[in-house]
Phi, psi and omega in degrees: 000140181248154172240143180267124179245135177255096188274078179272138175286154182297332178297327179294324180296325182281310187272337183065029188254355182245126179282147178290134176239120186291134180239116179269120183227157183287151171254028176274129185302313183300320180287327173298316179295318178300319178298310181301320183298336179287338188242332184216158173288142182238161176227115183252135178240149181239161181290148181286341178260175187279066177227172186263028181277135179212156172227155177236132183241145177243109178301325181293339177257048175062032178063035182274146172283114183282318179195174183211167177215151173249002184223036176072195185298331181274355184282167178300141177260122192268340183272145173280130182235130180272086183303315184298313182294316180295317181296328182291338183058025182242144171270141182242169184288154169077305180196138176257101185274076180291341185097203180107136187271005173197106182232156182265128172227173177237148174244159011265155179276313179242180177094181186291345177250015184302144171249012179252354179230140178281159184306124176086350180287150175289153179275082177219170187296329180296324184262353180289131178216120177290129178303142185300331183292343175240019183228303186238346182285137173280145174262152180277128173276107187261345180200138177216129171238181183299323186249358192210145175217151180234133181235146178223156176199137173258147183206156172238132182228156173233140180264184184299338177274354185086007180282134183265141177235124173252120187224157167242126180260138173226133175236119174251116184245130183223135171280135186257152173283163178299320181292325180293315181288330175298320178294316181298317183272351181058052180227166170260134179246104181295163179293343179289348185260129170262146183206159164232134182220137177212161183228139168246132174251113189246138179218149168236129179250132176283113179250014179237218181287156177303142176278153180236125182303328184285341181245004171117149175226182178238158174225162177264138186225118181248128184234134177246123181255120182238164178285129179276170172198166176292352184249013184255132175235131175271141189231126180231103173294152178219159180285132181261003185289341179214181182300138180291129177250090185241128171260124183226026182225034179302316180239042189095155182301131178289126181300152182297333180281003177238351183216124179231132177253120178244180178298108173082359183209143177247133180244132190224124185292132184241060184260356180069025185239358182212112184293115185199157184209147175232160178213149178237135176290163179299332178287331181267328185289155164254169185273019177222155173201178182188190178209148176235124175250105185287340180288313180268351182067039183252125172257119177253135179232143166238149175222138188212162176293136181220131176243099190299333180254015183276167175267129181237136186285140175279138182240001178294154188276074181193162172285132187258140174295319175230098183290354180251024180244045184270187183272150171264331182228143173222151170228141185228136172243119183286160178184176181298143172279181179300331180281349182095350178279164182211139182279328185256233019268152174202169170236157182227143164245127189230143172232150179238152174268160167290171179234162181205150177282090185288136169277164180304128180094347179277157188231143172246131185233142180217126179253145183217126180246144179234135181223133170242132182231141173221156178147209182303128185297319180297320179289322175297321180297319179298320178293316180300316180294321182291315187275316187256348175078025180207150179276157177298319180299320179294323177297313185293333181282342191294313187248030178294000000 
């Protein structure tokens, strides 16, 4: 089976001057790894139990997990990879969208404490610039074992107020056993189910001056880029104990035929054809979310640290009345911009950390787990109902 990737450079997204050229590339894990190996050094980790689960990490791309498999080299490759950009060997303006199904970013993106806009600049695409430490800088591989690797990087950043942050970033990535992820999710995983599961433990340590809440702080932001399809639905459970706090107008209001809110769960179309994003506050979010691809029979789950009463940074491109009232969870469906250009297509499941005014030497840590499961439909359905609170059949009926 082939997947069609539209490898547009970020400059095209800004200028709208480059037409999309379809590139047919394999979605076979082994061939994806072979491709990456031609252009960058890779770090491959394997599962601790006797299964064919593997992940591949690229230190040069900030220690991001590029893709994974639950069935060895011939198995499906779950991460979206931007073949054109990687093949070009060129860095582009604003953001280098190399792809990868689990990458490290920092928040906030927009607002008075933004680290993506310089002091006094307008919040628009022309002035937006992803900091190099989460865009083009290589991370140091400081430790590697068969199932685990640790990456570090020091950086200095300035926010929209001109406030400087000196930090040390650490990413510890480990492939998990089936029993370990079953314990984390509090589920039973039958032998009929094949899976790959991994966890990143991410931290930023303040190695400079004490942070001040009034002049800005930083947060950890983990984003997973996956291949979209007409058969993919993103799923976000939410707390029903109080009013739902859902943002659904990041890039204009999400149409009703693409977003459905049901009792306890939000369903969001993940076809890569309509640029749209949703977000849940920490009070509304649960610490799990997922996606169902009915064509490949893949259930994807994420689980992350959540502090329901914590302060989370706002990242929308505007000055915020309360910059600490941001989202804990986001989901994104890629699609054409107003100019007709497109960065992907891909879909994303994202988690954010709470934030705190760290004193020198203090650390903020955020863990994020990713799981892909395939196998017997009834057994997958039982897992889906337990973790996400909805049946597979109900998901499939939503956007028919």
